[in-house]
SEKOLVO-869923 format. One record per residue (C-alpha): x, y, z; residue number from 1; residue in one letter. Coordinates in nm, 4 decimals, padded with zeros to 6 digits. Layout:
<pafis>
{{X,Y,Z},NUM,"A"} ...
</pafis>
This chain:
<pafis>
{{-01.9523,-01.9444,-01.8264},1,"M"} {{-02.0856,-01.6702,-02.0404},2,"P"} {{-02.1482,-01.3427,-01.8781},3,"E"} {{-02.4801,-01.2423,-01.7514},4,"K"} {{-02.6682,-01.0236,-01.9940},5,"K"} {{-02.7447,-00.6801,-01.8489},6,"L"} {{-03.1075,-00.5687,-01.8133},7,"T"} {{-03.2028,-00.2353,-01.9656},8,"S"} {{-03.2269,-00.0911,-01.6045},9,"R"} {{-02.8766,-00.1877,-01.5280},10,"E"} {{-02.7458,-00.0630,-01.8437},11,"R"} {{-02.9260,00.2765,-01.7950},12,"I"} {{-02.7731,00.2995,-01.4243},13,"V"} {{-02.4158,00.2166,-01.5470},14,"R"} {{-02.4454,00.4637,-01.8343},15,"S"} {{-02.5721,00.7273,-01.5897},16,"A"} {{-02.2918,00.6629,-01.3544},17,"L"} {{-02.0376,00.6935,-01.6278},18,"S"} {{-02.1862,01.0067,-01.7784},19,"L"} {{-02.2359,01.1753,-01.4425},20,"F"} {{-01.8735,01.0940,-01.3394},21,"S"} {{-01.7296,01.2547,-01.6602},22,"Q"} {{-01.9500,01.5407,-01.7057},23,"N"} {{-02.1591,01.6046,-01.3925},24,"G"} {{-02.5226,01.5620,-01.3218},25,"I"} {{-02.6706,01.8834,-01.4648},26,"T"} {{-02.4392,01.8771,-01.7672},27,"A"} {{-02.5531,01.5216,-01.8592},28,"T"} {{-02.8921,01.4815,-02.0513},29,"T"} {{-03.1199,01.1986,-02.0318},30,"T"} {{-03.0915,01.1691,-02.4149},31,"K"} {{-02.7208,01.0958,-02.3554},32,"E"} {{-02.7612,00.8367,-02.1082},33,"I"} {{-03.0332,00.6575,-02.3180},34,"A"} {{-02.8168,00.6613,-02.6135},35,"E"} {{-02.5237,00.5185,-02.4243},36,"Q"} {{-02.7438,00.2497,-02.2783},37,"A"} {{-02.8964,00.1681,-02.5978},38,"G"} {{-03.2646,00.2490,-02.5121},39,"V"} {{-03.4955,00.5392,-02.6033},40,"N"} {{-03.5735,00.8154,-02.3616},41,"E"} {{-03.9366,00.6735,-02.3129},42,"V"} {{-03.7820,00.3618,-02.1505},43,"T"} {{-03.5569,00.5696,-01.9156},44,"L"} {{-03.8488,00.7825,-01.8046},45,"F"} {{-04.0841,00.4881,-01.7749},46,"R"} {{-03.8280,00.3287,-01.5356},47,"Q"} {{-03.7196,00.6231,-01.3382},48,"F"} {{-03.9610,00.8974,-01.3834},49,"G"} {{-03.6910,01.1788,-01.3987},50,"S"} {{-03.3345,01.2285,-01.4073},51,"K"} {{-03.3294,01.2853,-01.0136},52,"Q"} {{-03.4897,00.9476,-01.0088},53,"G"} {{-03.2378,00.8115,-01.2136},54,"L"} {{-02.9651,00.9761,-00.9916},55,"L"} {{-03.1337,00.8095,-00.6731},56,"L"} {{-03.1059,00.4658,-00.8517},57,"A"} {{-02.7299,00.5253,-00.9258},58,"V"} {{-02.6721,00.6210,-00.5349},59,"I"} {{-02.8569,00.3087,-00.4535},60,"K"} {{-02.7643,00.0500,-00.7185},61,"E"} {{-02.4055,00.1376,-00.8579},62,"A"} {{-02.1465,-00.0997,-00.7140},63,"P"} {{-01.9692,00.1652,-00.4932},64,"F"} {{-01.9610,-00.0457,-00.1884},65,"I"} {{-01.8346,-00.3456,-00.3828},66,"E"} {{-01.5488,-00.1333,-00.5402},67,"S"} {{-01.4578,-00.0015,-00.1994},68,"M"} {{-01.4487,-00.3541,-00.0501},69,"Q"} {{-01.2337,-00.4914,-00.3325},70,"A"} {{-00.9798,-00.1883,-00.2753},71,"A"} {{-00.9672,-00.2444,00.0944},72,"L"} {{-00.9023,-00.6126,00.0448},73,"T"} {{-00.6055,-00.5327,-00.1779},74,"D"} {{-00.4569,-00.3247,00.1113},75,"I"} {{-00.4994,-00.5516,00.3902},76,"V"} {{-00.1740,-00.5969,00.5862},77,"G"} {{-00.0159,-00.2758,00.4363},78,"A"} {{00.3047,-00.1237,00.6270},79,"N"} {{00.1133,00.2209,00.6761},80,"N"} {{-00.2583,00.1319,00.6970},81,"P"} {{-00.3629,00.4946,00.6738},82,"I"} {{-00.1654,00.6098,00.3813},83,"T"} {{-00.2585,00.2787,00.2019},84,"A"} {{-00.6385,00.3533,00.2983},85,"Y"} {{-00.5940,00.7301,00.1748},86,"G"} {{-00.4459,00.6439,-00.1391},87,"S"} {{-00.6957,00.3709,-00.2292},88,"A"} {{-00.9882,00.6062,-00.1201},89,"G"} {{-00.8635,00.8967,-00.3321},90,"L"} {{-00.8050,00.6685,-00.6352},91,"E"} {{-01.1615,00.5651,-00.6053},92,"L"} {{-01.2974,00.9190,-00.5794},93,"L"} {{-01.0774,01.0168,-00.8589},94,"A"} {{-01.2696,00.7894,-01.0860},95,"Q"} {{-01.5901,00.9933,-01.0327},96,"V"} {{-01.4765,01.3298,-00.9987},97,"P"} {{-01.7611,01.5209,-01.1582},98,"E"} {{-02.0075,01.3053,-00.9705},99,"L"} {{-01.8664,01.3890,-00.6402},100,"V"} {{-01.8576,01.7800,-00.7146},101,"R"} {{-02.2125,01.7529,-00.8612},102,"S"} {{-02.3572,01.5657,-00.5736},103,"L"} {{-02.2229,01.8190,-00.3186},104,"I"} {{-02.2625,02.1479,-00.5374},105,"G"} {{-02.6063,02.0561,-00.6828},106,"E"} {{-02.7368,01.9029,-00.3433},107,"A"} {{-02.9957,02.2044,-00.3219},108,"G"} {{-03.1627,02.0731,-00.6420},109,"Q"} {{-03.2193,01.7145,-00.4991},110,"S"} {{-03.5210,01.5913,-00.3375},111,"P"} {{-03.5173,01.4749,00.0298},112,"A"} {{-03.5095,01.1183,-00.0880},113,"E"} {{-03.2023,01.1599,-00.2764},114,"N"} {{-03.0246,01.3169,00.0421},115,"H"} {{-03.1401,01.0134,00.2660},116,"Q"} {{-03.0090,00.7664,00.0284},117,"A"} {{-02.6705,00.9403,-00.0201},118,"L"} {{-02.6513,00.9634,00.3736},119,"A"} {{-02.7138,00.5973,00.3871},120,"L"} {{-02.4391,00.4987,00.1125},121,"A"} {{-02.2015,00.7287,00.3281},122,"L"} {{-02.2839,00.5216,00.6400},123,"R"} {{-02.2275,00.1961,00.4523},124,"Q"} {{-01.8941,00.3240,00.3341},125,"A"} {{-01.7978,00.4432,00.6788},126,"N"} {{-01.8765,00.0992,00.8189},127,"Q"} {{-01.6410,-00.0606,00.5648},128,"Q"} {{-01.3686,00.1616,00.7050},129,"T"} {{-01.4431,00.0929,01.0512},130,"V"} {{-01.3879,-00.2887,00.9560},131,"S"} {{-01.0824,-00.2042,00.8021},132,"Y"} {{-00.9389,00.0095,01.0681},133,"L"} {{-01.0317,-00.2361,01.3224},134,"K"} {{-00.8648,-00.5248,01.1298},135,"G"} {{-00.5359,-00.3114,01.0979},136,"E"} {{-00.5335,-00.2144,01.4629},137,"G"} {{-00.5480,00.1499,01.3873},138,"V"} {{-00.6731,00.3860,01.6410},139,"N"} {{-00.6487,00.7665,01.6650},140,"H"} {{-00.5562,00.8759,02.0244},141,"L"} {{-00.8829,00.8857,02.2341},142,"D"} {{-01.1330,00.8460,01.9478},143,"L"} {{-01.3407,00.5329,01.9185},144,"A"} {{-01.2870,00.3728,01.5880},145,"V"} {{-01.6114,00.4641,01.4592},146,"E"} {{-01.5124,00.8298,01.4978},147,"E"} {{-01.1859,00.7738,01.3646},148,"S"} {{-01.3393,00.6422,01.0289},149,"A"} {{-01.5743,00.9267,01.0075},150,"K"} {{-01.2961,01.1816,01.0515},151,"L"} {{-01.0799,01.0078,00.8033},152,"L"} {{-01.3505,00.9991,00.5531},153,"N"} {{-01.4471,01.3409,00.5955},154,"T"} {{-01.0709,01.4580,00.5367},155,"L"} {{-01.0512,01.2240,00.2116},156,"L"} {{-01.3849,01.3509,00.0815},157,"L"} {{-01.2821,01.7192,00.1569},158,"G"} {{-00.9518,01.6716,-00.0413},159,"Y"} {{-01.1201,01.4973,-00.3393},160,"A"} {{-01.3808,01.7756,-00.3520},161,"L"} {{-01.1242,02.0537,-00.3459},162,"M"} {{-00.9250,01.8896,-00.5993},163,"E"} {{-01.2339,01.8324,-00.8360},164,"A"} {{-01.3411,02.1997,-00.7831},165,"S"} {{-01.0208,02.3638,-00.8365},166,"S"} {{-00.8557,02.1979,-01.1001},167,"G"} {{-00.6212,01.9820,-00.8895},168,"G"} {{-00.4996,02.2975,-00.6942},169,"Q"} {{-00.5476,02.2232,-00.3388},170,"T"} {{-00.3790,02.3375,-00.0135},171,"L"} {{-00.1067,02.0735,-00.0339},172,"W"} {{00.1545,02.0780,-00.3406},173,"Q"} {{00.1045,01.7012,-00.3800},174,"T"} {{-00.1344,01.4238,-00.2719},175,"Q"} {{00.1721,01.2549,-00.1182},176,"S"} {{00.2156,01.5679,00.1311},177,"E"} {{-00.1750,01.5302,00.2181},178,"F"} {{-00.1517,01.1581,00.2759},179,"L"} {{00.1817,01.2166,00.5038},180,"I"} {{-00.0210,01.4870,00.7056},181,"S"} {{-00.3016,01.2181,00.7400},182,"I"} {{-00.0667,00.9443,00.8364},183,"N"} {{00.0875,01.1670,01.1180},184,"K"} {{-00.2455,01.2658,01.2470},185,"L"} {{-00.3689,00.9246,01.2789},186,"F"} {{-00.0607,00.7483,01.3874},187,"T"} {{00.0211,00.9556,01.6851},188,"A"} {{00.0904,00.7225,01.9714},189,"S"} {{-00.1012,00.6719,02.2722},190,"A"} {{00.2122,00.6985,02.4636},191,"E"} {{00.2682,01.0585,02.3265},192,"D"} {{-00.0844,01.1600,02.4399},193,"S"} {{-00.0123,01.0056,02.7941},194,"S"} {{00.2810,01.2402,02.8250},195,"H"} {{00.1112,01.5629,02.7207},196,"S"} {{00.1136,01.6939,03.0763},197,"S"} {{00.4765,01.7109,03.0693},198,"Q"} {{00.6844,01.9897,02.9219},199,"P"} {{00.7357,01.9117,02.5336},200,"V"} {{01.0124,02.0547,02.3417},201,"A"} {{00.9163,02.2629,02.0352},202,"E"} {{00.9343,02.0376,01.7251},203,"P"} {{01.2035,02.1090,01.4726},204,"A"} {{01.0981,02.2659,01.1584},205,"I"} {{01.1267,02.0875,00.8109},206,"D"} {{01.1697,01.7360,00.9794},207,"T"} {{01.1080,01.4572,00.7239},208,"Q"} {{00.8574,01.1866,00.7760},209,"V"} {{01.0331,00.8570,00.8065},210,"T"} {{00.7644,00.6856,01.0451},211,"T"} {{00.8281,00.3106,01.0889},212,"G"} {{01.1327,00.2912,00.8523},213,"V"} {{01.4671,00.1738,00.9858},214,"M"} {{01.7278,00.0436,00.7470},215,"D"} {{02.0352,-00.1161,00.8709},216,"L"} {{02.3755,00.0237,00.8167},217,"P"} {{02.6277,-00.1583,00.5876},218,"E"} {{02.8416,-00.2849,00.8745},219,"E"} {{02.5426,-00.4589,01.0383},220,"T"} {{02.4238,-00.6041,00.7174},221,"V"} {{02.7815,-00.7621,00.6697},222,"R"} {{02.7701,-00.8972,01.0218},223,"Q"} {{02.4588,-01.0900,00.9648},224,"L"} {{02.5958,-01.2366,00.6190},225,"F"} {{02.9012,-01.3505,00.7795},226,"L"} {{02.7519,-01.5059,01.0777},227,"K"} {{02.4785,-01.6799,00.8606},228,"A"} {{02.7575,-01.8152,00.6389},229,"K"} {{02.9456,-01.9744,00.9292},230,"K"} {{02.6035,-02.1150,01.0491},231,"Q"} {{02.4823,-02.3178,00.7679},232,"N"} {{02.3697,-02.3163,00.4063},233,"A"} {{02.0226,-02.2505,00.4645},234,"Q"} {{02.0470,-01.9536,00.6942},235,"T"} {{02.2891,-01.8046,00.4494},236,"Y"} {{02.0282,-01.8611,00.1921},237,"A"} {{01.7685,-01.6989,00.4043},238,"L"} {{01.9699,-01.3787,00.4757},239,"V"} {{02.0601,-01.3468,00.1005},240,"Y"} {{01.6774,-01.3743,-00.0211},241,"V"} {{01.5736,-01.1169,00.2578},242,"L"} {{01.8325,-00.8487,00.1483},243,"F"} {{01.8650,-00.9538,-00.2152},244,"G"} {{01.5160,-00.9566,-00.3032},245,"A"} {{01.3235,-00.7635,-00.0255},246,"G"} {{01.0872,-01.0490,00.0579},247,"L"} {{00.8767,-01.0715,00.3757},248,"R"} {{00.9360,-01.3522,00.6171},249,"I"} {{00.6201,-01.5058,00.5427},250,"E"} {{00.6826,-01.5000,00.1586},251,"E"} {{01.0184,-01.6832,00.2392},252,"C"} {{00.8164,-01.9509,00.4210},253,"A"} {{00.5857,-01.9922,00.1274},254,"G"} {{00.8670,-01.9789,-00.1437},255,"L"} {{00.8764,-02.2930,-00.3766},256,"M"} {{01.1630,-02.4283,-00.5734},257,"R"} {{00.9485,-02.3927,-00.8861},258,"S"} {{00.9316,-02.0266,-00.8038},259,"Q"} {{01.3101,-01.9909,-00.8347},260,"V"} {{01.4561,-01.9096,-01.1776},261,"F"} {{01.8347,-01.8736,-01.2372},262,"A"} {{02.0342,-01.8271,-01.5653},263,"S"} {{02.3588,-01.6627,-01.6475},264,"K"} {{02.1846,-01.3227,-01.7044},265,"N"} {{01.9352,-01.3116,-01.4294},266,"Q"} {{01.8169,-01.4629,-01.0815},267,"H"} {{01.4273,-01.4067,-01.0386},268,"L"} {{01.1678,-01.5100,-00.7721},269,"L"} {{00.8001,-01.5506,-00.8571},270,"T"} {{00.6088,-01.4613,-00.5535},271,"I"} {{00.2431,-01.5754,-00.5210},272,"S"} {{-00.0350,-01.4553,-00.2981},273,"G"} {{-00.1737,-01.1079,-00.2334},274,"S"} {{00.1150,-00.9453,-00.3371},275,"L"} {{00.2006,-01.1506,-00.6520},276,"A"} {{00.4893,-01.0330,-00.8560},277,"R"} {{00.8212,-01.1190,-00.9999},278,"Q"} {{01.1479,-01.0035,-00.8073},279,"V"} {{01.5192,-01.0163,-00.9082},280,"P"} {{01.7599,-01.1408,-00.6504},281,"V"} {{02.0452,-00.8980,-00.6252},282,"N"} {{02.4078,-01.0015,-00.6247},283,"R"} {{02.5594,-00.6712,-00.4898},284,"W"} {{02.4080,-00.5899,-00.1567},285,"I"} {{02.5287,-00.2955,00.0476},286,"M"} {{02.8619,-00.2732,-00.1376},287,"G"} {{02.9362,-00.6577,-00.1285},288,"H"} {{02.8918,-00.9151,-00.3901},289,"R"} {{02.7455,-01.2515,-00.3085},290,"Y"} {{02.8350,-01.4719,-00.5985},291,"G"} {{02.6770,-01.4842,-00.9417},292,"T"} {{02.3304,-01.5384,-01.0671},293,"Y"} {{02.3979,-01.8966,-01.1100},294,"L"} {{02.6107,-01.9500,-00.8029},295,"K"} {{02.5111,-01.7612,-00.4837},296,"N"} {{02.3752,-01.8481,-00.1252},297,"P"} {{02.0328,-01.9376,-00.2626},298,"L"} {{02.1319,-02.1560,-00.5558},299,"T"} {{02.4167,-02.3387,-00.3457},300,"Q"} {{02.1644,-02.4209,-00.0798},301,"W"} {{01.9299,-02.5776,-00.3239},302,"L"} {{02.1918,-02.7792,-00.5169},303,"K"} {{02.3289,-02.9091,-00.1776},304,"S"} {{01.9698,-03.0683,-00.1061},305,"R"} {{01.8976,-03.4383,-00.1931},306,"S"} {{01.5550,-03.4205,-00.0796},307,"D"} {{01.2452,-03.3777,-00.3032},308,"D"} {{01.0546,-03.1144,-00.0768},309,"V"} {{00.9014,-02.8625,-00.3030},310,"P"} {{00.9750,-02.5796,-00.0403},311,"A"} {{01.2887,-02.3559,-00.0488},312,"V"} {{01.3350,-02.3488,00.3293},313,"F"} {{01.2895,-02.6691,00.5203},314,"I"} {{01.3201,-02.7647,00.8934},315,"N"} {{01.4947,-03.0577,01.0677},316,"E"} {{01.1806,-03.2815,01.0023},317,"A"} {{01.2140,-03.2150,00.6361},318,"G"} {{00.8928,-03.0172,00.6020},319,"T"} {{00.8450,-02.6510,00.4993},320,"A"} {{00.9352,-02.3819,00.7449},321,"H"} {{00.6711,-02.1630,00.8855},322,"T"} {{00.6938,-01.7864,00.9286},323,"T"} {{00.7434,-01.8550,01.3163},324,"E"} {{01.0195,-02.1201,01.2656},325,"S"} {{01.2008,-01.8733,01.0203},326,"L"} {{01.1897,-01.6091,01.2526},327,"N"} {{01.3348,-01.8348,01.5145},328,"V"} {{01.6166,-01.9122,01.2638},329,"L"} {{01.6668,-01.5481,01.2090},330,"W"} {{01.6968,-01.4753,01.5859},331,"N"} {{01.9853,-01.7231,01.5978},332,"T"} {{02.1906,-01.4671,01.4289},333,"L"} {{02.1432,-01.1756,01.6549},334,"L"} {{02.3785,-01.2755,01.9302},335,"D"} {{02.6716,-01.0295,01.9667},336,"D"} {{02.5028,-00.7949,01.6845},337,"I"} {{02.3838,-00.4495,01.8298},338,"T"} {{02.0876,-00.3147,01.7030},339,"A"} {{02.1800,00.0387,01.5580},340,"P"} {{01.8395,00.1838,01.6711},341,"F"} {{01.8141,00.0462,02.0337},342,"G"} {{01.5403,-00.2222,01.9229},343,"T"} {{01.5529,-00.5798,01.7996},344,"D"} {{01.6571,-00.6392,01.4522},345,"I"} {{01.3700,-00.8074,01.2384},346,"T"} {{01.3472,-00.9668,00.9119},347,"P"} {{01.1366,-00.6743,00.8169},348,"F"} {{01.4361,-00.4362,00.8646},349,"H"} {{01.6009,-00.6362,00.5637},350,"A"} {{01.3132,-00.5544,00.3414},351,"R"} {{01.3313,-00.1947,00.4514},352,"Q"} {{01.7116,-00.1861,00.3844},353,"T"} {{01.6556,-00.3273,00.0473},354,"W"} {{01.3711,-00.0772,-00.0550},355,"C"} {{01.6039,00.2197,00.0566},356,"I"} {{01.8965,00.0739,-00.1169},357,"E"} {{01.7121,00.0628,-00.4602},358,"L"} {{01.5981,00.4238,-00.3970},359,"L"} {{01.9208,00.5435,-00.3220},360,"T"} {{02.0574,00.3960,-00.6462},361,"K"} {{01.7795,00.6099,-00.8331},362,"E"} {{01.5243,00.3199,-00.8884},363,"M"} {{01.1976,00.5079,-00.9892},364,"S"} {{00.8994,00.5028,-00.7331},365,"Q"} {{00.6808,00.3328,-00.9944},366,"D"} {{00.9314,00.0568,-01.0509},367,"N"} {{01.0038,-00.0101,-00.6632},368,"L"} {{00.6102,-00.0167,-00.6254},369,"S"} {{00.6042,-00.2909,-00.8682},370,"L"} {{00.8961,-00.5026,-00.7291},371,"L"} {{00.8004,-00.4624,-00.3624},372,"S"} {{00.4197,-00.4840,-00.3983},373,"G"} {{00.4013,-00.1581,-00.1925},374,"L"} {{00.1461,00.1085,-00.2930},375,"S"} {{00.2818,00.4694,-00.3932},376,"Q"} {{00.1494,00.5960,-00.0380},377,"A"} {{00.3235,00.3199,00.1312},378,"E"} {{00.6557,00.4154,-00.0346},379,"L"} {{00.6452,00.7717,00.1090},380,"I"} {{00.8505,00.7067,00.4362},381,"P"} {{01.1107,00.5134,00.2325},382,"Y"} {{01.1625,00.7873,-00.0197},383,"I"} {{01.2082,01.0345,00.2538},384,"N"} {{01.4726,00.8186,00.4196},385,"R"} {{01.6361,00.7741,00.0973},386,"A"} {{01.6482,01.1619,00.0406},387,"K"} {{01.7734,01.1982,00.3989},388,"E"} {{02.0702,00.9461,00.3432},389,"K"} {{02.1336,01.1410,00.0022},390,"A"} {{02.1718,01.4558,00.1853},391,"A"} {{02.3781,01.3192,00.4789},392,"L"} {{02.6209,01.1764,00.2138},393,"A"} {{02.6317,01.5027,00.0397},394,"Q"} {{02.7104,01.7041,00.3544},395,"A"} {{02.9729,01.4509,00.4375},396,"L"} {{03.1206,01.4713,00.0951},397,"A"} {{03.1132,01.8539,00.1071},398,"I"} {{03.2990,01.8506,00.4625},399,"D"} {{03.5666,01.5960,00.3355},400,"Q"} {{03.6737,01.7751,00.0280},401,"N"} {{03.7312,02.1040,00.2187},402,"R"} 
</pafis>
């Protein structure tokens, strides 16, 4: 279908938003807006009365809320909801830096009607945040989720305003450091809060944030592979995909034969869904090689089958495995395998191990973001853990060489 032709009013509002965002409100003239919209100034003043009237229309009619909703949809299910939200929010605000600065800095020149419209827009945006936080199960200590949303948005808006007003020089050296601080604030556990009456040791200085990231040691990974190989070809293939391609267990459940491509020079999986991407399957995993691109646990499993079921992983009934049944299959491997961190080993630990192994092998943050489907903010704990492992390895090497 052909795109809907914009009215002159819509063109003027969009042009005003674009120019206000680039140059600020005061520095933008109505003549510039009219020229970009392809109308004359008479038309602009006839429809909006003044620049402040046009600004009011921008606040009310520009698709801020729609853009925010689209950004929130993209990060549903993120490993670290707060850092993912913070990154998405700052990215949206960075698209309109001069508008943000002007709305605050020039607020004294605006009529009360504009203030009311801006307050309404902020309330609507905050309600979007409330829905997101509820959906992701995020709760900030004793605050109601509505209060958490207000606090989070105030912090993000304050950071964006400082960045826009100081040429990028804020109280944090990088945006990543700011997001780490936000994540620490909002993910403090209720359990920690309940023990506040007991004596608490003074926290160590310069500890790195590795919240939620627990990669597996080489010996544990090797144990899982050996046990899976003894069990059956499908379980062996599952473990290979989890550790070799860093897939989520639900992505394994949805993986189709048509999404697997192997040749002499590469082995690729095309992943569909919300995190659509293409991922290589690594032959070398934690220092051990598992075949070649054409002959490995996954290709051997597929070649062994005589059925025509399109799913890669199938149950005894000959239908596709679900996420739940794949988790059951995984759990059959855990007998006699001790978790190195005192909790159950899950398929997600395989994904974390894959991410950290790639980082320790000097894969760039940008490239890992593309392969994993994780945002830059979500990768922060993985990067910190990889740095920690590198530091430990260097310290051991120094000691051993003495």
